[in-house]
N, CA, C and O of each residue as an XYZ file, in Angstrom:
424
protein
N       0.837     -1.197      0.000
C       0.000      0.000      0.000
C       0.874      1.250      0.000
O       1.994      1.247      0.512
N       0.352      2.285     -0.569
C       1.047      3.578     -0.540
C       0.637      4.346      0.711
O      -0.457      4.139      1.236
N       1.519      5.240      1.195
C       1.151      6.048      2.372
C      -0.163      6.806      2.184
O      -0.928      6.965      3.135
N      -0.428      7.274      0.964
C      -1.660      8.008      0.689
C      -2.891      7.120      0.891
O      -3.930      7.580      1.363
N      -2.757      5.843      0.527
C      -3.860      4.895      0.700
C      -4.115      4.629      2.186
O      -5.260      4.558      2.631
N      -3.027      4.485      2.938
C      -3.148      4.272      4.378
C      -3.812      5.488      5.019
O      -4.691      5.347      5.869
N      -3.390      6.675      4.609
C      -3.970      7.904      5.144
C      -5.469      7.953      4.874
O      -6.249      8.242      5.781
N      -5.875      7.676      3.653
C      -7.302      7.718      3.312
C      -8.091      6.697      4.121
O      -9.212      6.977      4.547
N      -7.524      5.533      4.332
C      -8.171      4.513      5.142
C      -8.354      4.995      6.584
O      -9.404      4.774      7.188
N      -7.328      5.652      7.131
C      -7.411      6.174      8.494
C      -8.423      7.304      8.606
O      -9.138      7.398      9.604
N      -8.490      8.154      7.601
C      -9.482      9.233      7.593
C     -10.888      8.634      7.642
O     -11.735      9.095      8.406
N     -11.131      7.618      6.835
C     -12.443      6.968      6.839
C     -12.751      6.349      8.198
O     -13.871      6.455      8.696
N     -11.748      5.701      8.794
C     -11.950      5.113     10.120
C     -12.286      6.187     11.152
O     -13.151      5.988     12.005
N     -11.596      7.331     11.069
C     -11.846      8.435     12.013
C     -13.257      8.994     11.849
O     -13.842      9.489     12.812
N     -13.800      8.920     10.656
C     -15.166      9.398     10.422
C     -16.202      8.436     10.991
O     -17.321      8.837     11.312
N     -15.823      7.162     11.113
C     -16.752      6.143     11.597
C     -16.621      5.864     13.083
O     -17.594      5.485     13.736
N     -15.406      6.052     13.627
C     -15.151      5.681     15.013
C     -13.885      6.392     15.486
O     -13.204      7.054     14.702
N     -13.582      6.250     16.764
C     -12.333      6.780     17.301
C     -11.212      5.803     16.945
O     -11.389      4.587     17.022
N     -10.059      6.347     16.554
C      -8.930      5.538     16.105
C      -7.746      5.789     17.029
O      -7.274      6.919     17.153
N      -7.277      4.744     17.668
C      -6.139      4.870     18.570
C      -4.820      4.964     17.836
O      -4.684      4.489     16.709
N      -3.854      5.579     18.487
C      -2.505      5.672     17.916
C      -1.968      4.283     17.599
O      -1.277      4.098     16.597
N      -2.279      3.315     18.438
C      -1.829      1.940     18.204
C      -2.280      1.438     16.838
O      -1.560      0.680     16.187
N      -3.471      1.855     16.397
C      -4.011      1.430     15.098
C      -3.192      2.018     13.956
O      -2.980      1.361     12.936
N      -2.733      3.252     14.127
C      -1.889      3.891     13.109
C      -0.544      3.173     13.032
O      -0.020      2.935     11.944
N       0.007      2.832     14.194
C       1.273      2.086     14.233
C       1.107      0.737     13.528
O       1.971      0.319     12.757
N       0.002      0.072     13.800
C      -0.274     -1.222     13.162
C      -0.342     -1.073     11.637
O       0.189     -1.910     10.906
N      -0.993     -0.010     11.164
C      -1.092      0.225      9.721
C       0.285      0.474      9.110
O       0.575      0.004      8.010
N       1.129      1.213      9.824
C       2.478      1.472      9.320
C       3.250      0.160      9.194
O       3.944     -0.067      8.202
N       3.127     -0.690     10.193
C       3.851     -1.965     10.169
C       3.281     -2.937      9.123
O       4.033     -3.528      8.347
N       1.966     -3.097      9.105
C       1.354     -4.090      8.219
C       1.169     -3.591      6.791
O       1.512     -4.291      5.838
N       0.630     -2.389      6.640
C       0.288     -1.894      5.301
C       1.469     -1.256      4.574
O       1.560     -1.320      3.348
N       2.370     -0.644      5.335
C       3.538     -0.016      4.702
C       4.781     -0.891      4.794
O       5.778     -0.630      4.120
N       4.728     -1.924      5.622
C       5.836     -2.865      5.717
C       7.071     -2.345      6.442
O       8.164     -2.884      6.271
N       6.905     -1.314      7.241
C       8.046     -0.780      7.981
C       8.214     -1.555      9.280
O       7.232     -2.008      9.868
N       9.466     -1.707      9.731
C       9.701     -2.532     10.913
C      10.589     -1.872     11.965
O      10.405     -2.119     13.156
N      11.528     -1.056     11.565
C      12.433     -0.435     12.530
C      11.710      0.556     13.414
O      10.870      1.310     12.922
N      12.009      0.581     14.711
C      11.299      1.469     15.633
C      11.303      2.938     15.213
O      10.273      3.607     15.299
N      12.446      3.443     14.760
C      12.508      4.856     14.369
C      11.710      5.129     13.102
O      11.016      6.141     13.005
N      11.810      4.221     12.129
C      11.066      4.449     10.886
C       9.568      4.290     11.102
O       8.776      4.999     10.481
N       9.173      3.378     11.966
C       7.748      3.214     12.295
C       7.234      4.475     12.979
O       6.180      4.998     12.617
N       7.980      4.963     13.970
C       7.556      6.165     14.687
C       7.489      7.362     13.742
O       6.522      8.122     13.779
N       8.505      7.538     12.898
C       8.513      8.671     11.957
C       7.331      8.600     10.993
O       6.676      9.612     10.743
N       7.054      7.421     10.453
C       5.942      7.280      9.506
C       4.600      7.495     10.206
O       3.719      8.163      9.665
N       4.442      6.933     11.402
C       3.185      7.092     12.138
C       2.961      8.553     12.503
O       1.850      9.065     12.365
N       4.011      9.226     12.970
C       3.869     10.643     13.313
C       3.588     11.486     12.075
O       2.878     12.489     12.158
N       4.135     11.091     10.933
C       3.820     11.782      9.685
C       2.345     11.658      9.338
O       1.722     12.626      8.903
N       1.787     10.471      9.527
C       0.361     10.276      9.283
C      -0.470     11.089     10.274
O      -1.463     11.711      9.896
N      -0.060     11.080     11.542
C      -0.772     11.861     12.559
C      -0.721     13.343     12.214
O      -1.729     14.040     12.326
N       0.437     13.829     11.797
C       0.591     15.241     11.413
C      -0.416     15.605     10.322
O      -1.079     16.639     10.404
N      -0.524     14.765      9.316
C      -1.456     15.038      8.222
C      -2.908     14.945      8.696
O      -3.743     15.758      8.301
N      -3.207     13.967      9.532
C      -4.569     13.856     10.066
C      -4.974     15.117     10.819
O      -6.093     15.607     10.665
N      -4.061     15.641     11.633
C      -4.371     16.809     12.456
C      -4.342     18.108     11.660
O      -5.274     18.907     11.741
N      -3.289     18.319     10.900
C      -3.101     19.605     10.207
C      -3.953     19.754      8.958
O      -4.578     20.793      8.743
N      -3.974     18.718      8.139
C      -4.613     18.841      6.830
C      -6.022     18.266      6.776
O      -6.847     18.712      5.978
N      -6.298     17.284      7.617
C      -7.600     16.628      7.567
C      -8.518     17.049      8.704
O      -9.676     16.635      8.750
N      -8.007     17.875      9.631
C      -8.839     18.441     10.680
C      -9.300     17.483     11.761
O     -10.271     17.768     12.462
N      -8.623     16.351     11.910
C      -9.009     15.402     12.947
C      -8.623     15.946     14.318
O      -7.722     16.775     14.444
N      -9.317     15.468     15.331
C      -9.033     15.839     16.715
C      -8.198     14.754     17.368
O      -8.372     13.570     17.080
N      -7.290     15.158     18.248
C      -6.565     14.230     19.119
C      -7.176     14.346     20.505
O      -7.602     15.428     20.910
N      -7.220     13.248     21.227
C      -7.769     13.236     22.576
C      -8.044     11.813     23.001
O      -7.269     10.907     22.695
N      -9.155     11.611     23.712
C      -9.536     10.287     24.195
C     -11.044     10.114     24.102
O     -11.792     11.087     24.191
N     -11.489      8.876     23.922
C     -12.924      8.635     23.979
C     -13.461      8.990     25.366
O     -12.781      8.799     26.373
N     -14.664      9.498     25.403
C     -15.331      9.783     26.673
C     -15.680      8.457     27.353
O     -15.720      7.414     26.700
N     -15.931      8.498     28.656
C     -16.283      7.259     29.370
C     -17.455      6.494     28.753
O     -17.533      5.273     28.886
N     -18.365      7.201     28.082
C     -19.505      6.507     27.475
C     -19.124      5.748     26.200
O     -19.923      4.977     25.669
N     -17.882      5.973     25.707
C     -17.411      5.261     24.526
C     -17.912      5.811     23.206
O     -17.408      5.434     22.148
N     -18.885      6.685     23.249
C     -19.448      7.241     22.017
C     -18.909      8.633     21.730
O     -18.526      8.947     20.603
N     -18.886      9.452     22.754
C     -18.410     10.824     22.604
C     -16.888     10.865     22.700
O     -16.240      9.855     22.973
N     -16.337     12.044     22.471
C     -14.885     12.197     22.409
C     -14.484     13.441     23.190
O     -15.160     14.468     23.132
N     -13.390     13.337     23.911
C     -12.851     14.454     24.692
C     -11.571     14.946     24.017
O     -10.485     14.441     24.302
N     -11.697     15.932     23.124
C     -10.512     16.403     22.405
C      -9.587     17.204     23.310
O     -10.026     17.875     24.245
N      -8.307     17.115     23.011
C      -7.334     17.958     23.692
C      -7.556     19.396     23.240
O      -7.884     19.639     22.079
N      -7.386     20.313     24.117
C      -7.502     21.736     23.783
C      -6.117     22.251     23.404
O      -5.579     23.151     24.049
N      -5.550     21.670     22.353
C      -4.203     22.005     21.891
C      -4.214     22.241     20.389
O      -4.966     21.590     19.663
N      -3.378     23.176     19.915
C      -3.209     23.291     18.466
C      -2.554     22.009     17.923
O      -1.912     21.271     18.669
N      -2.721     21.761     16.646
C      -2.218     20.529     16.028
C      -0.733     20.307     16.298
O      -0.330     19.190     16.626
N       0.083     21.343     16.168
C       1.522     21.167     16.364
C       1.858     20.776     17.791
O       2.751     19.960     18.017
N       1.155     21.349     18.753
C       1.405     21.006     20.161
C       0.908     19.592     20.465
O       1.550     18.858     21.216
N      -0.220     19.212     19.890
C      -0.718     17.847     20.068
C       0.284     16.844     19.506
O       0.557     15.818     20.129
N       0.825     17.140     18.339
C       1.820     16.261     17.725
C       3.059     16.152     18.612
O       3.589     15.057     18.800
N       3.519     17.269     19.155
C       4.680     17.248     20.053
C       4.395     16.412     21.292
O       5.243     15.637     21.733
N       3.206     16.572     21.850
C       2.830     15.796     23.032
C       2.844     14.297     22.731
O       3.352     13.503     23.522
N       2.291     13.923     21.599
C       2.260     12.514     21.207
C       3.683     11.975     21.064
O       3.994     10.892     21.561
N       4.536     12.726     20.391
C       5.918     12.276     20.194
C       6.653     12.163     21.531
O       7.359     11.182     21.767
N       6.494     13.152     22.400
C       7.155     13.119     23.709
C       6.699     11.917     24.530
O       7.521     11.228     25.135
N       5.397     11.665     24.553
C       4.874     10.543     25.327
C       5.312      9.207     24.733
O       5.570      8.254     25.467
N       5.396      9.138     23.414
C       5.840      7.916     22.753
C       7.302      7.640     23.104
O       7.657      6.514     23.450
N       8.133      8.652     23.015
C       9.543      8.480     23.364
C       9.697      8.072     24.826
O      10.514      7.207     25.143
N       8.925      8.680     25.712
C       8.977      8.335     27.132
C       8.512      6.895     27.372
O       8.998      6.231     28.288
N       7.581      6.418     26.558
C       7.069      5.059     26.676
C       8.171      4.041     26.352
O       8.249      2.980     26.972
N       9.014      4.377     25.380
C      10.135      3.511     25.034
C       9.782      2.310     24.176
O      10.601      1.407     24.005
N       8.587      2.291     23.643
C       8.118      1.201     22.780
C       6.904      1.704     22.013
O       6.414      2.806     22.258
N       6.427      0.888     21.085
C       5.199      1.248     20.378
C       4.037      1.296     21.361
O       3.961      0.467     22.268
N       3.134      2.255     21.190
C       1.951      2.313     22.060
C       0.999      1.156     21.804
O       0.855      0.680     20.678
N       0.361      0.721     22.866
C      -0.666     -0.316     22.801
C      -2.042      0.336     22.816
O      -2.167      1.560     22.871
N      -3.063     -0.498     22.767
C      -4.448     -0.019     22.793
C      -4.651      0.868     24.014
O      -4.319      0.491     25.138
N      -5.202      2.052     23.769
C      -5.541      2.969     24.852
C      -4.428      3.887     25.297
O      -4.664      4.770     26.122
N      -3.226      3.714     24.786
C      -2.103      4.536     25.237
C      -1.894      5.765     24.346
O      -2.042      5.690     23.126
N      -1.562      6.850     24.944
C      -1.115      8.134     24.406
C      -2.243      8.968     23.806
O      -2.546     10.039     24.333
N      -2.877      8.514     22.716
C      -3.890      9.364     22.070
C      -4.797      8.549     21.169
O      -4.474      7.445     20.732
N      -5.944      9.147     20.917
C      -6.914      8.651     19.947
C      -7.234      9.810     19.009
O      -6.929     10.966     19.303
N      -7.852      9.486     17.882
C      -8.181     10.483     16.871
C      -9.608     10.252     16.389
O     -10.094      9.122     16.327
N     -10.263     11.362     16.051
C     -11.622     11.258     15.524
C     -11.919     12.465     14.644
O     -11.226     13.482     14.692
N     -12.944     12.327     13.859
C     -13.411     13.430     13.023
C     -14.344     14.307     13.856
O     -15.191     13.790     14.584
N     -14.196     15.622     13.756
C     -15.083     16.499     14.526
C     -16.522     16.497     14.026
O     -17.426     16.932     14.739
N     -16.738     16.022     12.830
C     -18.084     16.081     12.268
C     -18.817     14.862     12.325
O     -19.962     14.808     11.876
């Protein structure tokens, strides 16, 4: 798959449901075939950057009810920095529920 195809797939998922960072990492590994920790992180953060800056997705967490979403009150660049900092501090790929989720505001 091409990165553009992965991005479009993630955009569609964000329109239907909340998408965890772990899901983006999985797409980078499975759909793009990347394996090295640095290249996986760089590619995943690139996709997140595009989702936030160009596609208008929100970063945050699902609300306790599982349906609504609690977006971070951060500009896209600061949200991206927060995600990268937390990922580096984690020292491994994020698992389900860790660091951030993404959704479409509409």
